[in-house]
C-alpha positions, 0 to 999 in steps of 0.5 A, a space after each residue: 820129941 819135946 823136952 817134956 817127952 824126953 824127961 818123962 821117958 828118962 824118968 820111966 827108965 830111972 825111977 826115983 832118980 835124985 837128979 833135978 829136971 833143970 840139970 836134965 834140961 841143961 844136958 839136953 841143951 848141951 847135947 843139941 848144941 853138940 849135935 848141931 855143931 858136929 852133925 847138922 851144920 856139916 850136913 847142910 840140913 837147913 830144915 832143922 835150923 829152928 829146932 833144938 834146945 840149944 836155941 830155946 835155952 834162955 840161960 835160966 829156963 827151957 820150955 817143956 814144949 821145945 822141939 828137940 833137934 834130932 828127928 823121928 825115928 832117931 829121937 830115942 837118943 835123948 832118953 838114953 843120953 839123959 840116962 847115960 849122964 844120970 848113971 855117970 853122975 851117980 857112979 853107975 859105970 856098968 849102966 853108963 857103959 850100956 846107955 853109951 853103947 845105945 847112944 853111939 849106935 843111934 848116933 851112927 845111924 843118924 850120921 848115916 841118914 844125914 849123909 844119905 839125905 844131904 849128900 855133900 856138894 860135889 866139887 866143880 872141876 875146872 879145865 884150864 
């Protein structure tokens, strides 16, 4: 999923939202940085080392064609993350709770998939 696709889906889910696209882009950058640190680096998933909004962020802008870190089919996470942050910013606590539940479910599925695809390295046992 690209930045523009995530923003378009979030706009569909929250039409008329007054939160700027730049704020949403920054949230995508923060989410990718968090996911990289908590899931992808620990799993040793090197094929995703070049993707992500956190790497493409120049400090001022994030290009629309930037490929986000989470692969298909788990990339549905991004619109829900944006909607959750929008709801939190606007004080919509019930909607926020629903979006966070969906985000948590997708994150759990992603973590399981990463563990299955990139199992931890076995410890070598030494005999003295």
